Structures are given as structure tokens and as C-alpha cells.
C-alpha positions as CSV (number, residue, x, y, z in Angstrom):
1,M,12.2,4.5,-6.4
2,T,10.9,3.3,-3.0
3,D,12.8,4.7,0.0
4,P,14.7,2.0,1.9
5,S,13.0,3.2,5.1
6,S,9.5,1.8,5.6
7,E,8.6,4.8,7.7
8,R,9.6,7.3,5.0
9,T,7.8,5.3,2.4
10,L,4.6,5.1,4.4
11,T,4.8,8.9,5.1
12,K,5.1,9.5,1.3
13,I,2.0,7.4,0.6
14,I,0.0,9.2,3.3
15,D,1.2,12.6,2.2
16,C,0.3,12.0,-1.4
17,A,-3.2,10.8,-0.4
18,R,-3.7,13.8,1.8
19,K,-2.6,16.2,-0.9
20,L,-5.1,14.7,-3.4
21,I,-7.9,14.9,-0.8
22,E,-7.1,18.5,0.0
23,K,-7.3,19.3,-3.8
24,G,-10.8,17.9,-3.7
25,I,-10.0,14.8,-5.8
26,H,-12.3,11.9,-4.9
27,I,-10.3,8.8,-3.8
28,E,-12.3,5.6,-3.3
29,G,-9.4,3.8,-1.5
30,I,-5.7,3.1,-1.5
31,G,-4.0,0.0,-2.8
32,I,-0.5,-0.9,-1.7
33,S,1.6,-3.7,-3.1
34,L,4.6,-4.9,-1.1
35,P,7.5,-7.1,-2.1
36,G,7.1,-9.8,0.6
37,L,4.8,-12.0,2.6
38,V,1.5,-10.2,3.0
39,D,-1.8,-11.2,4.6
40,S,-4.2,-9.5,2.2
41,E,-7.2,-10.3,4.4
42,T,-5.9,-8.3,7.3
43,G,-3.7,-5.8,5.4
44,N,-0.7,-6.8,7.5
45,A,2.8,-7.3,6.1
46,L,4.1,-10.5,7.7
47,F,7.6,-10.1,6.4
48,I,9.1,-7.5,4.0
49,P,12.8,-8.2,3.4
50,R,13.5,-4.9,1.7
51,F,12.3,-3.0,4.8
52,K,13.4,-5.6,7.3
53,R,9.9,-5.4,8.8
54,R,7.8,-8.2,10.4
55,D,4.2,-8.0,11.5
56,W,3.5,-4.5,10.2
57,A,-0.1,-3.3,10.3
58,V,0.4,-1.2,7.2
59,A,-3.2,-1.0,6.1
60,E,-4.4,0.1,9.5
61,E,-1.7,2.8,9.7
62,V,-2.7,4.3,6.3
63,R,-6.4,3.9,7.0
64,V,-6.2,5.8,10.3
65,A,-4.0,8.5,8.7
66,T,-6.2,9.1,5.7
67,G,-9.7,7.9,6.6
68,L,-9.8,5.8,3.4
69,P,-10.2,2.1,2.9
70,V,-6.8,0.4,2.2
71,R,-6.0,-2.9,0.6
72,V,-2.5,-4.4,0.8
73,D,-1.2,-7.4,-1.2
74,N,2.0,-8.9,-2.4
75,D,3.5,-7.2,-5.5
76,A,3.3,-10.4,-7.6
77,N,-0.4,-10.8,-6.9
78,A,-1.0,-7.1,-7.7
79,M,0.8,-7.5,-11.0
80,A,-1.2,-10.6,-11.9
81,L,-4.5,-8.7,-11.1
82,A,-3.4,-5.7,-13.2
83,A,-2.7,-8.0,-16.1
84,L,-6.1,-9.7,-15.7
85,W,-8.0,-6.4,-15.5
86,F,-6.1,-4.3,-18.0
87,G,-4.5,-6.8,-20.3
88,R,-1.0,-6.9,-21.6
89,P,0.7,-3.6,-22.6
């Protein structure tokens, strides 16, 4: 379950990526889906009701912390892409 705090959730994402990198696991990038209004071109969350956040540069924060490329999109868009790429379960 996602933590109701955007800061703790972001910290968990960054910590998980760092642990994988420390183990020598190759990561090409990080994809984050958020339940709200997202500008996928900039990686900014425009409004995320669950976190009560506006104008959040989430992709930049994760990129700076991990050194990895980061893509952010709306959760519904991410689900549609997953269905397209991987098919129905």
C-alpha cells in the first residue's frame, strides 16, 4: 500500500532503487505512475489528490537522487500501456 505521505513514498522509491543499484543490478530507468494529473513530458505531477500535492517535480527529484532516467505518468495511462505491451492477464 502506498504511504499517504508523498515524502515517505518518494523516499521508499529512492531507497529501493539505491538498494538494487548497490547489489549490482542493472536498472535502465524508473517508471512511476501516479493517481492524478501528470505532465508526462516534464515528469511533473500537476495535482495528486491522494497526496494533496500540486506542481511536484517528482521525476527530477528521483533522477537527482538515483542518477537514473525517470518517467512519470498517470496511473490510468500506465495501465493502458501495460495492457497494450503485455496483453490481458
